[in-house]
C-alpha positions as CSV (number, residue, x, y, z in Angstrom):
1,M,-32.8,0.2,-2.5
2,F,-33.2,3.9,-1.9
3,E,-36.5,5.7,-2.4
4,R,-36.8,9.1,-4.0
5,P,-39.1,11.7,-2.4
6,Q,-42.7,11.2,-3.6
7,A,-43.4,14.9,-4.1
8,G,-40.4,16.9,-5.0
9,E,-39.8,20.5,-3.9
10,R,-40.0,23.2,-6.5
11,A,-36.5,24.6,-7.0
12,L,-35.0,27.6,-8.7
13,I,-31.4,27.2,-9.8
14,V,-29.0,30.2,-9.5
15,Q,-25.8,30.1,-11.5
16,L,-23.6,33.1,-11.9
17,D,-21.0,33.5,-14.6
18,F,-17.5,34.5,-13.2
19,G,-15.9,33.9,-16.6
20,Q,-15.4,30.2,-16.3
21,G,-16.5,29.5,-19.9
22,D,-18.5,26.3,-19.6
23,L,-21.7,27.8,-18.2
24,A,-24.1,25.6,-20.1
25,D,-22.4,22.4,-18.9
26,Q,-22.5,23.6,-15.3
27,I,-26.2,24.5,-15.5
28,E,-27.1,21.1,-17.0
29,E,-25.1,19.4,-14.3
30,V,-26.7,21.2,-11.4
31,R,-30.1,20.5,-13.0
32,L,-29.3,16.8,-12.9
33,L,-28.1,17.1,-9.4
34,A,-31.3,18.8,-8.3
35,E,-33.4,16.1,-10.0
36,S,-31.3,13.4,-8.4
37,A,-32.2,14.9,-5.0
38,G,-35.9,14.7,-5.9
39,A,-36.4,18.4,-6.7
40,V,-38.6,19.7,-9.5
41,V,-36.6,22.4,-11.3
42,C,-39.0,25.1,-12.2
43,G,-36.6,27.8,-13.4
44,E,-33.1,29.0,-13.8
45,I,-31.6,32.5,-13.2
46,G,-28.1,33.7,-14.1
47,G,-26.0,36.8,-14.2
48,K,-22.4,38.0,-14.5
49,R,-20.1,39.2,-11.8
50,R,-16.4,39.8,-11.5
51,S,-16.4,38.4,-7.9
52,P,-19.0,37.2,-5.3
53,D,-20.7,39.8,-3.1
54,P,-19.4,39.3,0.5
55,K,-22.9,39.7,2.0
56,T,-25.3,37.9,-0.4
57,F,-22.9,36.4,-3.0
58,V,-25.1,37.8,-5.9
59,G,-25.5,41.5,-4.9
60,K,-28.6,43.5,-3.8
61,G,-30.1,43.9,-7.3
62,K,-29.9,40.2,-8.2
63,V,-31.4,39.3,-4.8
64,H,-34.5,41.3,-5.7
65,E,-34.6,39.6,-9.2
66,I,-34.3,36.1,-7.6
67,A,-37.1,37.0,-5.1
68,A,-39.4,38.0,-8.0
69,M,-38.5,34.8,-9.9
70,L,-39.2,32.7,-6.9
71,A,-42.7,34.2,-6.5
72,A,-43.4,33.9,-10.3
73,V,-42.6,30.2,-10.5
74,Q,-43.9,29.4,-6.9
75,A,-40.6,27.8,-5.9
76,D,-40.0,26.5,-2.4
77,L,-36.2,26.4,-2.6
78,A,-33.3,28.3,-4.1
79,I,-30.3,26.2,-5.2
80,F,-27.0,28.1,-5.7
81,N,-24.6,26.1,-7.8
82,H,-21.8,27.7,-5.8
83,E,-20.3,27.4,-2.4
84,L,-21.9,29.9,0.0
85,S,-20.5,31.0,3.3
86,P,-22.8,30.5,6.4
87,A,-23.3,34.2,6.5
88,Q,-24.3,34.5,2.9
89,E,-26.7,31.6,3.2
90,R,-28.3,33.1,6.2
91,N,-28.6,36.6,4.6
92,L,-30.1,35.1,1.5
93,E,-32.7,33.2,3.4
94,R,-33.6,36.3,5.3
95,E,-34.0,38.3,2.0
96,L,-35.7,35.7,-0.1
97,Q,-37.9,34.2,2.7
98,C,-37.3,30.7,1.5
99,R,-34.7,27.9,2.1
100,V,-31.4,28.4,0.4
101,I,-28.8,25.6,-0.2
102,D,-25.5,25.6,-2.0
103,R,-23.8,23.0,-4.1
104,T,-22.1,21.3,-1.2
105,S,-25.4,20.9,0.7
106,L,-27.1,19.6,-2.4
107,I,-24.4,16.9,-3.0
108,L,-24.5,15.9,0.7
109,D,-28.3,15.5,0.4
110,I,-27.9,13.2,-2.6
111,F,-25.3,11.2,-0.7
112,A,-27.6,10.8,2.3
113,L,-30.4,9.6,-0.1
114,R,-28.1,7.0,-1.8
115,A,-26.2,5.6,1.2
116,Q,-27.2,2.0,1.9
117,S,-24.4,0.2,3.7
118,A,-23.6,0.9,7.4
119,D,-20.2,2.5,6.6
120,G,-21.7,4.5,3.8
121,K,-24.3,6.0,6.2
122,L,-21.6,6.7,8.7
123,Q,-19.4,8.5,6.1
124,V,-22.4,10.6,4.9
125,E,-23.3,11.6,8.5
126,L,-19.7,12.6,9.2
127,A,-19.6,14.8,6.2
128,Q,-22.9,16.4,7.1
129,L,-21.9,17.1,10.7
130,E,-18.6,18.7,9.6
131,H,-20.5,20.8,7.1
132,L,-23.0,21.8,9.8
133,S,-20.3,22.7,12.3
134,T,-19.5,25.8,10.2
135,R,-23.1,26.9,10.4
136,L,-23.7,26.8,14.2
137,V,-22.7,30.3,15.1
138,R,-25.9,32.4,15.4
139,G,-27.6,29.7,13.3
140,W,-30.6,29.3,15.7
141,T,-33.0,31.9,16.9
142,H,-32.8,30.9,20.6
143,L,-29.2,31.8,20.6
144,E,-30.1,35.5,20.1
145,R,-30.7,35.5,23.9
146,Q,-27.0,35.8,24.4
147,R,-27.4,39.6,23.9
148,G,-28.9,39.8,27.4
149,G,-31.6,42.1,28.8
150,I,-34.7,41.4,30.8
151,G,-36.4,38.3,29.6
152,L,-33.5,37.6,27.3
153,R,-31.0,36.3,29.8
154,G,-30.4,32.5,29.7
155,P,-28.4,29.8,28.1
156,G,-27.1,32.0,25.2
157,E,-23.4,31.2,24.7
158,K,-23.7,28.1,27.0
159,Q,-26.2,26.6,24.6
160,L,-23.9,27.2,21.6
161,E,-21.0,25.6,23.5
162,T,-23.2,22.6,24.4
163,D,-24.2,22.2,20.7
164,R,-20.6,22.3,19.6
165,R,-19.4,19.8,22.3
166,L,-22.2,17.3,21.4
167,L,-21.4,17.7,17.7
168,G,-17.7,17.3,18.3
169,N,-18.3,14.1,20.4
170,R,-20.5,12.6,17.6
171,V,-17.8,13.4,15.0
172,K,-15.2,11.7,17.1
173,L,-17.3,8.6,17.6
174,L,-18.0,8.4,13.8
175,K,-14.3,8.7,13.0
176,E,-13.5,5.9,15.5
177,R,-16.2,3.6,13.9
178,L,-15.0,4.4,10.4
179,A,-11.4,3.6,11.4
180,K,-12.5,0.2,12.7
181,L,-14.5,-0.5,9.5
182,S,-11.4,0.5,7.5
183,R,-9.2,-2.0,9.3
184,Q,-11.8,-4.7,8.7
185,R,-12.0,-3.9,5.0
186,G,-8.2,-4.0,4.9
187,V,-8.1,-7.5,6.2
188,Q,-10.9,-8.6,3.8
189,R,-9.1,-6.9,0.9
190,K,-5.8,-8.6,1.8
191,A,-7.5,-12.0,1.8
192,R,-9.1,-11.4,-1.6
193,T,-5.9,-10.2,-3.3
194,Q,-3.4,-12.7,-2.0
195,G,-0.9,-13.9,-4.6
196,D,-0.8,-12.6,-8.1
197,V,-4.5,-11.6,-8.4
198,L,-4.9,-8.3,-10.3
199,N,-6.9,-5.8,-8.2
200,V,-8.9,-3.4,-10.5
201,S,-11.0,-0.3,-9.5
202,L,-13.4,1.4,-11.8
203,V,-13.2,5.2,-11.4
204,G,-14.7,8.1,-13.4
205,Y,-17.0,11.1,-13.4
206,T,-20.4,10.5,-12.1
207,N,-22.9,9.0,-14.6
208,A,-20.1,7.9,-16.9
209,G,-21.5,4.4,-16.9
210,K,-19.2,2.7,-14.3
211,S,-21.9,0.6,-12.7
212,T,-23.4,-0.6,-16.0
213,L,-19.9,-1.5,-17.1
214,F,-19.2,-3.3,-13.8
215,N,-22.5,-5.3,-14.2
216,G,-21.5,-6.2,-17.7
217,L,-18.2,-7.5,-16.6
218,T,-19.1,-9.3,-13.4
219,H,-22.9,-9.8,-13.6
220,A,-23.0,-8.3,-10.1
221,G,-26.4,-6.7,-10.5
222,V,-25.5,-3.5,-8.6
223,Y,-27.9,-0.5,-9.0
224,A,-27.3,1.4,-12.2
225,A,-29.3,4.4,-13.4
226,N,-29.0,7.5,-15.5
227,Q,-28.6,9.6,-12.4
228,L,-25.7,11.4,-10.7
229,F,-24.3,9.4,-7.8
230,A,-26.4,6.4,-8.4
231,T,-23.6,4.4,-6.8
232,L,-22.3,5.3,-3.4
233,D,-21.1,2.1,-1.8
234,T,-18.1,0.2,-3.1
235,T,-18.9,-3.3,-4.4
236,S,-16.2,-5.8,-5.2
237,R,-16.5,-9.0,-7.3
238,Q,-14.2,-11.6,-8.7
239,L,-14.0,-11.9,-12.5
240,W,-12.7,-15.1,-14.2
241,L,-10.5,-14.4,-17.3
242,G,-9.5,-17.9,-18.4
243,D,-5.8,-18.4,-18.5
244,A,-5.3,-15.2,-16.6
245,G,-7.2,-16.5,-13.7
246,H,-9.3,-14.4,-11.3
247,V,-9.3,-10.6,-11.2
248,V,-10.9,-8.6,-8.4
249,A,-12.9,-5.7,-9.7
250,S,-14.4,-2.9,-7.5
251,D,-17.1,-0.4,-8.5
252,T,-16.7,3.0,-6.7
253,V,-18.4,6.3,-6.1
254,G,-18.3,8.7,-9.1
255,F,-16.5,12.0,-8.9
256,I,-17.7,15.5,-9.8
257,R,-16.2,18.9,-10.3
258,D,-15.8,20.9,-7.1
259,L,-16.4,17.8,-5.0
260,P,-16.6,19.1,-1.4
261,H,-13.4,18.4,0.6
262,S,-15.5,17.2,3.5
263,L,-16.9,14.4,1.3
264,V,-13.4,13.4,0.1
265,A,-12.2,13.3,3.6
266,A,-15.2,11.4,5.0
267,F,-15.1,8.8,2.2
268,E,-11.4,8.2,2.6
269,A,-12.1,4.8,4.0
270,T,-14.1,3.8,0.9
271,L,-11.7,5.4,-1.6
272,E,-8.6,3.8,0.0
273,A,-9.5,0.7,-2.1
274,T,-8.9,2.8,-5.2
275,A,-5.5,4.0,-3.9
276,Q,-4.4,0.4,-3.2
277,A,-5.5,-1.0,-6.6
278,D,-3.1,-2.4,-9.2
279,L,-5.0,-0.8,-12.1
280,L,-7.7,1.8,-12.5
281,L,-10.2,1.6,-15.3
282,H,-10.9,5.3,-15.9
283,V,-14.4,5.2,-17.4
284,V,-15.2,8.3,-19.6
285,D,-18.5,9.3,-21.2
286,C,-17.0,9.9,-24.7
287,A,-20.3,11.5,-25.9
288,S,-20.0,14.3,-23.4
289,P,-18.7,17.6,-24.8
290,A,-17.0,18.2,-21.4
291,R,-15.2,14.8,-21.3
292,E,-11.7,16.4,-21.1
293,E,-12.7,18.6,-18.1
294,Q,-14.3,15.6,-16.5
295,M,-11.2,13.5,-16.9
296,H,-9.1,16.3,-15.4
297,E,-11.5,16.5,-12.4
298,V,-11.2,12.8,-11.8
299,N,-7.4,12.9,-11.9
300,K,-7.5,15.8,-9.4
301,V,-9.4,13.8,-6.9
302,L,-7.3,10.7,-7.5
303,A,-4.2,12.8,-6.6
304,E,-6.0,14.1,-3.5
305,I,-6.6,10.5,-2.2
306,G,-3.1,9.3,-3.0
307,A,-4.0,7.3,-6.1
308,A,-2.1,9.4,-8.7
309,S,0.6,6.8,-9.1
310,V,-1.8,3.9,-9.8
311,P,-1.7,2.9,-13.5
312,Q,-4.8,3.7,-15.6
313,V,-6.5,2.4,-18.7
314,V,-9.0,4.8,-20.1
315,V,-12.4,3.2,-21.0
316,W,-14.0,5.3,-23.8
317,N,-17.6,4.4,-22.9
318,K,-21.0,5.2,-24.5
319,I,-19.6,4.8,-28.1
320,D,-23.2,3.9,-29.1
321,L,-23.9,7.6,-28.9
322,T,-21.0,8.6,-31.2
323,G,-21.1,5.8,-33.8
324,V,-17.5,4.7,-33.1
325,A,-16.6,1.0,-33.3
326,P,-15.3,-1.0,-30.3
327,A,-11.5,-1.3,-30.3
328,I,-8.4,-1.5,-28.2
329,E,-6.0,1.5,-28.8
330,R,-2.3,1.1,-28.1
331,D,0.5,3.6,-27.7
332,E,3.6,3.7,-29.8
333,Y,5.2,1.0,-27.5
334,G,2.3,-1.4,-28.0
335,R,0.8,-0.9,-24.5
336,I,-2.9,-0.6,-24.0
337,A,-3.9,3.1,-23.6
338,R,-7.7,3.1,-24.3
339,V,-10.5,0.6,-24.8
340,R,-13.7,1.7,-26.6
341,T,-16.9,0.2,-25.3
342,S,-20.7,0.6,-24.9
343,A,-21.5,-0.9,-21.5
344,K,-25.2,-0.4,-22.2
345,L,-25.2,-2.5,-25.3
346,G,-22.4,-4.8,-24.3
347,H,-20.2,-3.8,-27.2
348,G,-16.4,-4.0,-26.6
349,L,-16.7,-5.8,-23.2
350,D,-14.9,-8.8,-24.7
351,L,-12.0,-6.4,-25.7
352,L,-12.0,-5.0,-22.2
353,R,-11.8,-8.5,-20.6
354,A,-8.9,-9.2,-23.0
355,A,-7.1,-6.1,-21.9
356,L,-7.6,-7.0,-18.2
357,A,-6.3,-10.5,-19.0
358,E,-3.2,-9.1,-20.6
359,Y,-2.5,-7.0,-17.5
360,A,-3.2,-9.9,-15.2
361,L,-0.8,-12.2,-17.1
362,D,1.8,-9.5,-17.1
363,K,1.4,-9.0,-13.3
364,K,1.9,-12.8,-12.8
365,A,5.0,-12.8,-15.0
366,G,6.3,-9.7,-13.1
367,R,6.9,-7.8,-16.3
368,V,4.9,-4.7,-15.5
369,S,5.9,-2.0,-13.0
370,V,4.0,1.0,-11.9
371,Q,6.7,3.2,-13.4
372,A,6.5,1.6,-16.8
373,L,2.7,1.9,-16.9
374,A,2.9,5.5,-15.7
375,Q,5.1,6.3,-18.7
376,A,2.3,4.8,-20.9
377,N,-0.3,7.1,-19.4
378,P,1.0,10.6,-18.5
379,A,-2.3,11.3,-16.6
380,V,-1.1,8.9,-13.9
381,A,1.9,11.0,-13.0
382,N,0.3,14.4,-13.8
383,P,-3.3,15.2,-12.9
384,D,-3.1,18.4,-14.9
385,F,-2.4,16.3,-18.1
386,Q,-5.0,17.0,-20.8
387,P,-5.3,14.1,-23.3
388,E,-5.7,14.8,-27.0
389,T,-9.2,14.0,-28.1
390,P,-9.1,11.2,-30.8
391,R,-10.7,12.3,-34.1
392,Y,-12.8,9.4,-35.3
393,P,-14.6,9.5,-38.6
């Protein structure tokens, strides 16, 4: 089990408003991200801009304001809930005289903290190295010697080239190891899913309750906590459903808005299990005011990894926070569209098992096709689909 840092760094969060409209949700999300990384959030600072400043992202006046706030709250770190270029990050650190990280670096740090399996650690290292590769140029003080002059002549550009070559070699080695692990997992997955066994993957926004739901269904005992990215490594278990036989269920890493492309690419080997599933349980925190946006972000990532055509059943989770009763909701054709559950309290899990059993029996009978299920769920075929929010009493 991973260990969180004993003494968290004091962090100041910077969030600018570019007219996106959901500023409060974004601030709350980055606060949870920072706390998941072990930071102590001691302040937040915002502002409005039409577009980012090319040099410092926030502009000269805002830089002075951030510097004053950092001194006032005695923060060690400035976390920008945006993607900074290497030059912007370097300029901000020079002006603020403290470490500056952006959203991508923060998420990578959490992933490094959570990774437990061998392939999970390899995937995180690959993503970190590819992110670092964009920050090598003039990133280290000893490289300033490339300007030349007495006492300044030396490695210079040669050192930078050496660093790039070593980093490139390591990236190549990691990709080869991950490809080998991917082939091994493919053989294992084929052995598990021979015949008419239904292969189900749980997907959803981070902290939607996937691992708690997975434990409730399979009694697997995987780590579950009220933290972002509590689950990083994929876990698969068999689930017995009576007459429907066995179902293979897999718990996967959660998604998040603006998920770094380097992470999606690095975790392709893990996420391929999702793309090859027969059915996706799209777990949604129905108590979140941003649930529609979160569903949209999940469907975007699913499309990116080649899982857009996999049929979905939406699991409307955390109904204990909304007062809604457990139920199976069907469309006008009688097909299962949504199951309402509370994984924490165990409410509705029997209904979810019944829904899975129905799909498993249909697969064995050969009555369900991907095309038919896609018609039942427009989000499968169109990641931009925005579902209508049910209005419960």
